[in-house]
C-alpha positions in Angstrom: -5.9 14.2 -24.4 -4.7 16.3 -21.5 -2.9 14.5 -18.7 -4.7 13.3 -15.6 -3.4 13.1 -12.0 -4.1 10.5 -9.4 -3.3 11.1 -5.7 -3.4 8.6 -2.9 -3.4 10.0 0.6 -2.4 6.8 2.4 -1.8 6.0 6.0 1.9 5.7 5.5 2.6 7.6 2.3 1.3 10.3 -0.1 1.7 9.4 -3.8 1.1 11.1 -7.1 0.8 9.6 -10.6 0.5 11.8 -13.7 -0.6 9.9 -16.9 -1.0 11.3 -20.4 -3.1 8.4 -21.7 -0.2 6.6 -23.2 2.2 6.4 -20.3 3.0 7.5 -16.8 4.9 10.8 -17.1 5.6 11.4 -13.4 5.4 9.5 -10.2 6.1 11.0 -6.8 6.0 9.4 -3.3 6.7 10.8 0.1 6.4 9.0 3.5 4.1 11.3 5.3 2.8 8.9 8.0 -0.7 10.4 8.0 -2.0 7.6 10.2 0.5 8.3 13.0 -1.3 7.9 16.3 -4.8 7.6 14.8 -5.2 4.1 16.3 -4.8 5.6 19.8 -6.4 9.0 19.5 -9.0 8.6 16.7 -7.6 11.8 15.2 -5.1 12.9 12.6 -2.2 14.6 14.3 -1.4 18.2 13.4 2.1 17.3 12.5 0.9 14.5 10.2 -1.5 16.9 8.5 1.4 19.4 8.0 3.5 16.7 6.4 0.8 15.8 3.9 0.0 19.5 3.1 3.7 20.1 2.4 3.7 17.1 0.0 0.6 18.5 -1.7 2.4 21.7 -2.5 5.0 19.6 -4.3 2.3 17.7 -6.1 0.5 20.9 -7.1 3.7 22.2 -8.8 4.0 18.9 -10.8 0.3 19.1 -11.8 0.7 22.6 -13.0 3.9 21.9 -14.8 2.3 19.1 -16.8 -0.9 21.1 -17.4 -3.1 18.4 -16.0 -6.7 18.4 -17.0 -8.3 16.2 -14.4 -7.3 15.5 -10.8 -8.7 12.8 -8.4 -7.4 12.6 -4.8 -8.5 9.8 -2.6 -8.1 9.1 1.2 -8.0 5.7 2.7 -7.7 3.9 6.1 -6.3 6.7 8.3 -9.0 9.1 7.3 -11.8 6.5 7.6 -10.8 6.2 11.3 -10.3 9.9 12.0 -12.9 12.2 13.5 -11.2 15.3 12.1 -10.9 14.2 8.5 -13.1 17.0 7.1 -10.7 19.6 8.6 -7.8 17.7 7.0 -9.7 17.7 3.7 -10.1 21.4 4.0 -6.4 21.9 4.4 -5.6 19.7 1.4 -8.2 21.4 -0.8 -6.8 24.8 0.1 -3.4 23.8 -1.3 -4.3 21.3 -4.0 -7.4 22.8 -5.4 -9.2 19.5 -5.2 -11.1 18.0 -2.3 -10.0 14.4 -1.4 -12.6 11.7 -1.8 -13.1 9.3 1.1 -12.9 5.7 -0.2 -14.4 2.7 1.6 -12.2 -0.3 2.0 -14.0 -2.1 -0.8 -13.8 0.9 -3.2 -10.1 1.0 -2.4 -9.8 -2.7 -3.3 -11.6 -2.4 -6.6 -9.4 0.4 -7.7 -6.3 -1.6 -6.7 -7.6 -4.6 -8.7 -8.1 -2.4 -11.8 -4.6 -1.0 -11.6 -2.8 -4.3 -10.8 -4.5 -6.4 -13.4 -4.5 -4.0 -16.3 -1.3 -5.3 -17.8 -1.7 -9.0 -16.7 -2.7 -11.8 -19.0 -6.2 -13.0 -18.0 -5.0 -16.6 -18.5 -2.9 -16.2 -15.4 -6.1 -15.7 -13.4 -8.0 -15.9 -11.3 -6.0 -13.4 -9.3 -5.9 -12.8 -5.6 -4.7 -9.2 -5.0 -3.4 -8.1 -1.6 -2.8 -4.4 -1.0 -0.9 -4.1 2.3 -1.3 -0.6 3.5 -0.4 1.3 6.6 -3.8 1.1 8.2 -5.7 -1.6 6.3 -5.2 -4.4 3.9 -7.5 -5.1 1.0 -8.0 -8.5 -0.7 -9.7 -8.7 -4.1 -10.4 -11.8 -6.2 -11.3 -12.1 -9.9 -9.9 -12.5 -13.4 -11.4 -9.9 -15.7 -13.4 -8.1 -13.1 -13.8 -8.1 -9.3 -15.7 -11.2 -8.1 -15.2 -10.7 -4.4 -13.4 -8.3 -2.1 -12.8 -7.6 1.6 -11.0 -4.9 3.6 -9.2 -5.8 6.9 -8.2 -3.4 9.7 -4.5 -4.5 9.7 -1.6 -2.6 8.2 2.1 -2.0 8.9 1.5 1.2 10.8 -1.5 0.0 12.7 0.2 -3.2 13.9 3.4 -1.4 14.7 1.7 1.1 17.0 -0.5 -1.6 18.6 2.0 -4.5 19.2 5.6 -3.5 18.7 7.3 -1.6 21.4 10.9 -3.0 21.5 13.9 -2.7 19.2 14.4 -5.2 17.9 10.9 -6.6 18.4 10.6 -9.4 21.0 9.3 -12.8 19.9 6.0 -12.3 21.6 5.5 -9.1 19.7 6.1 -10.9 16.4 3.7 -13.7 17.5 1.0 -11.1 18.3 1.4 -9.5 14.8 1.3 -12.9 13.1 -1.7 -14.2 15.2 -3.7 -11.0 14.7 -3.0 -11.3 10.9 -4.1 -14.9 10.9 -7.3 -14.2 12.6 -8.1 -11.5 10.0 -7.2 -13.9 7.2 -9.9 -16.2 8.4 -12.3 -13.4 7.4 -10.8 -13.4 3.9 -11.3 -17.2 3.6 -15.0 -16.7 4.5 -15.6 -13.7 2.3 -13.6 -15.0 -0.7 -14.1 -18.8 -0.8 -12.1 -19.0 -4.1 -9.1 -17.3 -2.5 -7.3 -20.7 -2.0 -7.9 -21.5 -5.7 -6.2 -18.3 -7.1 -3.7 -19.1 -9.8 -1.7 -16.0 -9.2 -1.2 -14.1 -6.0 -0.3 -10.4 -6.6 1.1 -8.2 -3.8 0.9 -4.4 -3.9 2.3 -1.5 -1.9 5.4 -0.6 0.1 5.8 -3.7 2.2 5.8 -6.0 -0.9 7.9 -3.8 -3.1 10.4 -3.3 -0.2 10.6 -7.1 0.3 11.4 -7.5 -3.4 14.0 -4.6 -3.3 15.8 -6.1 -0.2 15.8 -9.6 -1.8 17.3 -8.2 -5.0 19.6 -5.9 -3.0 18.7 -2.8 -4.9 21.0 0.1 -3.8 18.8 2.5 -5.7 15.1 2.2 -6.5 14.4 0.7 -9.9 10.7 0.4 -10.8 11.4 -1.8 -13.8 13.3 -4.4 -11.8 10.6 -4.6 -9.1 7.5 -4.5 -11.3 6.4 -8.1 -11.9 9.3 -9.6 -10.0 8.4 -13.1 -8.8 9.1 -13.2 -5.1 9.3 -16.8 -3.8 7.9 -17.9 -0.4 11.4 -18.9 0.6 12.7 -15.4 -0.3 9.9 -13.8 1.7 10.7 -15.9 4.7 14.4 -15.1 4.4 13.7 -11.3 4.2 11.4 -11.6 7.1 14.0 -13.4 9.3 16.6 -10.8 8.4 14.5 -7.7 9.1 12.7 -8.9 12.3 15.9 -9.9 14.1 17.7 -6.6 13.4 17.5 -3.4 15.4 16.4 -0.3 13.6 20.0 1.0 13.4 21.1 -2.2 11.6 17.9 -2.6 9.5 18.4 0.7 7.7 21.6 -0.6 6.1 19.8 -3.3 4.1 19.9 -2.2 0.4 16.4 -1.7 -0.9 14.9 -0.5 2.5 14.1 3.1 2.8 15.0 4.5 6.1 11.6 6.2 6.4 9.9 2.8 6.2 12.3 0.9 8.5 10.3 1.4 11.6 7.1 -0.2 10.2 8.5 -2.8 7.8 8.6 -5.5 10.5 4.9 -5.4 11.0 4.4 -5.3 7.2 6.5 -8.4 6.8 4.5 -10.2 9.4 1.4 -9.6 7.3 3.1 -10.7 4.1 4.7 -13.8 5.5 1.5 -14.9 7.2 -0.5 -14.5 3.9 2.0 -16.8 2.2 1.7 -19.3 5.0 -2.0 -19.2 5.4 -2.9 -19.6 1.7 0.0 -21.8 0.9 1.3 -19.6 -2.0 4.7 -20.5 -3.4 5.3 -17.1 -4.9 4.1 -13.5 -4.9 3.9 -11.5 -8.2 5.1 -8.0 -7.1 3.2 -5.2 -8.8 4.1 -1.5 -8.9 0.8 -0.9 -10.7 -1.8 -0.4 -8.0 -4.6 2.0 -6.8 -2.9 5.0 -8.4 -3.1 3.3 -11.8 -6.7 2.4 -11.1 -7.6 6.0 -10.2 -5.8 7.3 -13.4 -7.7 4.8 -15.5 -11.0 6.0 -14.0 -10.1 9.5 -15.1 -9.0 8.5 -18.6 -12.2 6.6 -19.1 -14.4 9.4 -17.9 
């Protein structure tokens, strides 16, 4: 079987996974901040589009090098909110050779569930999966298959641009992020009544993996150490207190925190810590398998 390529054009990052059916043979990630300013303007900025297109050139080289047979690129929250997304898709297609697919929040959640649960024991279910993105956060509940899902318009970039103006953030800005998150979590409780009964809470995406990396103190990224790391509620609260009380200049020196993510990690941690408090979870199972793995699986099964 020829290799397949999955591409996620996220609000905060652009990512590529190339899989040969047996294993992942290449993963690339670039912070492209596609959603920068979308909340205020309703459009993707020219500079953000240029950053993504540049990343697509790198992705195209990897795809050609591995002689990939099938490619699927998906766009998420930032593009759902942008009036000029079709022009952006034109630019990506011109470089990549594949037109991005616009996912709904629920479709995004289902692919994330597929990727995150593929290597989990079903006896650890039911699972509540939370994919904390830049512009939206998806919650999906189920054991073998999706039983309920909901997409929320909160994410680390969206909350940062809407509520955090100071460095370090003021207490009232943190309270705003926490309160807005709690209000949205009420929607999760209504849409997914079984969410409080989940046996395992699984956290996906950059905020969660960064929290784990900071807790471990990883000087260099190590996927094997982060994947399926069990991050306790106490550890999440500790990382939260550390990061939200530091200025950007101090925050970037925390081992495990990418400098490119340091300006939005505070809002992301507000979402994560509020999830733990709201549902009363004692730990978060960190997963590096996510929507990319779900996309790759959909190609391998086709």
